C-alpha positions, 0 to 999 in steps of 0.5 A, a space after each residue: 483416746 485412741 490414735 487414728 493415724 494410719 501405719 505408713 508401711 503397708 502390709 503385703 497381701 499373700 499371693 496364691 498358694 504355691 507361687 514363688 516370691 518374685 524378685 526383689 527390685 534392684 537385685 540381679 537374678 542368680 545364675 544357674 551354677 551348672 550352666 557354662 555360658 562359653 559352652 555352645 553345642 552348635 559352635 562345637 560341632 562346627 569347629 569339629 567339622 572344620 578341624 577334623 572332617 569325616 570321610 563323607 564331608 571330605 568327599 563332599 568338599 572334593 566334589 564341590 571343588 571340582 564343580 567349582 573348577 568346571 564352572 570357572 572353566 566353562 565361564 572362561 571358555 564361553 567368554 573366549 568363544 563370544 568373539 562376535 557376540 556384540 558384532 552387528 549383522 551387517 558387520 558379520 555379513 562383511 566378515 563372511 564375504 571376506 572369508 568367502 573371497 579369500 577361500 575363492 582366491 585360494 581355490 583359484 591359486 590352487 587350480 593355477 598351480 595344479 595346471 602349471 604342475 601338469 604342464 611341467 610334467 607334460 614338458 618333462 615327459 616330452 623332454 624325457 621322450 625326446 632325450 631317450 629317442 636321441 640317445 637311442 639314435 646315438 647308440 644305433 649310429 655308434 653300432 652301425 659306424 662300428 664305434 662301440 663293442 657289441 654282442 648278440 646272436 649271429 653266425 661265425 663263418 670260418 674260411 680256410 684256403 685249401 687248393 688256392 687263394 680266396 679272391 678279393 671278389 668272393 670275400 667282398 660278395 660275402 660281406 655285401 650279401 650279409 649286409 643286405 641280409 641285415 647284418 648289424 656288425 661284422 668283424 674279421 679275425 677278432 681285430 678288424 671291424 667292418 664299416 661302411 667305407 671298408 675296402 679290400 685289396 689283394 696283398 702278398 700273404 693275404 688280403 689287405 682290409 682297411 690298410 691292414 693285412 688280413 691273413 687266412 684263415 679268415 674268421 668272420 663274426 656277424 651279428 644279426 638274425 642267424 636264420 636270415 644270415 645263413 640263407 644269405 650265404 647258402 642260396 644257389 650261386 651265392 657266397 658260399 658256393 663262390 668261396 668253394 669254387 675258389 678252393 676254400 673250405 667254409 664252416 658256418 657256426 651259430 654260437 650262443 653269443 657272438 661278440 664283436 670287440 674291435 672298434 673303428 676310429 671316428 672320422 670327421 667328415 671333410 665335405 659333408 655338413 648337416 643341413 639345418 633346414 631338414 
């Protein structure tokens, strides 16, 4: 009698032609022996770029660094200049008013200082002018009083006795006419300076001038306008004619420069005083 019990192991049906047999359950697929899991082309290129960069990559890196530095500087500068960014408008107006007031006070102070400077300059100018005028007056008075040596244009008059002695009156008239003609300084024989209080007296052997003996020939040096002085000597019946009538020979010269070197002693007035009210 035949056994109808089925075979417990089923038979596999053949698949389509050419299909590869599938993996057996519970078995890992076999790896490709030619592929290395540690070799990644992208990772290799990145590593080479960092370790051995090309010239183009180096240039790009430098440009990026410069741009980054410029950005940081700009941000810091903007933060430094943003002092009043969070200030209210009313506060800004107060700040502006304060600055305006300070500028106005500074301008007024500058104006005041400039005015003071101008006043000081005017005072200094006036003081300098007064001082110059005083010094000029002192120089003039010293020359007139015969206290300082002087030189300038003028005449030299030489009076030589020939037949008789020259009278005191003729010498005194000569001096007075020259003073009237504008003589500024006169000197006899290079040693005696004439002054406003000079006196003439007859003496043995000559003429006594200011208590000093003056012997002939009498040489009179006169500083002033030569033409005016000569006219004062040579007019009709003038000093030149009077001296010649005394028997003297008169020679008038006009040197290039007349020097009067002698000086008079300053005398302190005994009675006259300065009038403070004038």
